[in-house]
Steps between C-alpha positions, in 0.01 A plus 500: 500500500625847404454749786516876445492812713262783413398838633260756354751768607244717684564872541544528876443872546128562471244544777242221494215747542596662168449169319182422692359844415580439132332156527780349293875509449456574130394862469658612827664833419876502443509823700574260788815368329838562663810435290731424795256236629463337158877500445549327834233241418629420149850437629373302798298268276797441268699406811223255596526326164878468536444361849247252358776358281736476797231325703451230236184591312494369142354818353402859563169624362410842363167643388381833363221741589440864420378811675463387861697450824403131533793401276813700414574270207400749232773396251568139585754435224726770642505322836559169322798643312656616828443159658646329195830672580505493882388138547678187381281193537128562545247499219352843435130425467280767342124472563486680280526754221150648433517477122193707402608776738855516366377522139847444351572124473826546307641718777381245759668216308828693497482589870435140601778371277746740663395389847545136400843576354622699801379227738648226279172321449324546834189682375154345536273716290138543599239689303173644630205695365543761774242580767192691392628821657822474298297549183354819646840627621663443161211606275453157344162389364404209730274345237808403298701382800501126440554517124782751552652269758493197271630690197785657698591160648518337157702788361757480783556128441549568128739785578706260711501211253441623144813624317466862387455742351129451441190718484199462729149625430261380769168614640639716779875515432692600189875494431675569173827350624531220757857391564587512872871446539494395864332159524442291815786311660273194539421295191250558354374737772440514878246285679165679492267499802154658494341625825124522538204539734254220421475600135386195305582669169860564610542151647379332181723726289794392719412133471498519120859627516611291801584817693501462878205683656574685825200541730512827693385412850159384383260292711608135501170344389449716189870467422473121483210543256719722282782244517255240366399728212865543411570127525197413284619739230854360529360151444321624188826648376675168569697523823459420868509809720697472822655712776730653239192666347385674817620756751348676797576833667391572856553770762717393793570687825735334746632588844638320803169528685142481376423839657782669308409320177139617523621854565717519188252290301245778530713674238313282251181699577662844525277752323261221407759261358444334163126569511578875493751484215257685272134600498274270301453753220878496446555131574228392254490752214243426227621233260790383716330181624319242291135428573598156629755639747248757627247222561762299693584805708135568576455142618808501722486554875762651725853606420624790293780585261610839368180677598239238421281366781126440534474791744673743266293382204184577694635841602582582136132463410402777740471865407728750670233593757438135590860413585520520880768719658797311633569437865871416489483304826220286358690455173804376693282266706358343183848472351621308806204264470593433137864462602404220738279330240781503243721318748224249578461434126876450453523789253731691732773343713579693818656367818804322634695268268324196649155649437584607146657165410184316600280709269755516219513120491124495442543735204775283350294185547186652346646701209823306437682804354845472347557868577430653841533875555515652847384862514629701797277730703346823369452835668738715708686209659856577607807367321589306814166318515496440122849348506414283800194369315716435195769326707243273665354412159838387376644332808202356683230445237671430166703193604184329627295593194773389261512157666121473487494606136752226421271248672211618283712498184446867420727554202549861391498630141880498527510133600258377234399693190129588508313304234770234468291210636297370203143384542344293225156596373226325694725434801365616835721767653646485850365730774682831545347598836385325817184638663493255790688729744251777422212272593672385818566859607157617378661751265279412202 
């Protein structure tokens, strides 16, 4: 199993009441930005990634968001280029470049190739559609998001593998001269991993290409259903999906005592946490989601990701006069209730190493991921507490999880090439998830 370290790189210099008053991170005025604070945070997070390599993680993970203090990763490839030079061993995992938002696939292909060359073949390139709010922040028509994503993806692979010069005239992108000189270090190109949030369309698209699908902290039951969709499509294509085709990212807050862990773990709900990433009107712009995905969202219960939750959907249907004024104490009370439920559901791991190991083993047994990504705490948590959490991940939790993963046979995409296990037509596929622990723990 390939284990990576991740942080959203939160901006740790904003008053929580400012975010609560805005009702989302996205859209909070940059009048609250302080350059000295951001400079400190950027350098601190780069130091964390270097420390992750020293502590024995297999990879470091970067993502990209725009226009909010939830994530300082505004230009992820720049951070990746720095890490390519100041680290020596770890994979640099990008989850990932928001292709429709970037709108220049040739430039993206060249940037990624340079990163792969500087790191001597350590890049793992992920591509994403970009959150709904990213379309708004970058003036991109959300109705064309998926087709722009797929066209840009195909163009990048051609740019990496098709000898130039050649001309490209597509639907959304046009180039008179395609001949990038810098090509990836890896042959033919880096491993591609696609992150997602219970998107059946994305999972099926991944399965057709045998790309590993990385679940982003999603509820375990629905995630197993998505794994099955992927595996069914893989069987149609002609291969048996396995751990090498799946990954899972989850928030982890560790400390030497449960009391301390719960204290720093509340950083995950600072300002509203993931559910306050963006207001619904920004998170779900018209045309961004398919009708099928909207129906699945409407039928879901509990949980939230990047601004989408049943409560916020209901609030979005109200007129301005109907939206009740906020009582910040009551908002924080509700957030703490949700914080406890997330831990009960095993979608957030907070506690001592022993407590976290117990729940993490359930996740590995149920989802059988070949990639496991540990996301450190959010919010204004001190460097000292963040590093202690990181140290405990590496020294107390990882050795146990690695041994357990070996027992379960969880091969990573770097141990076994995704799509390399053939499955003859008409042959019944093997299971890719185990729901029995969910039933035993009443997590279904």
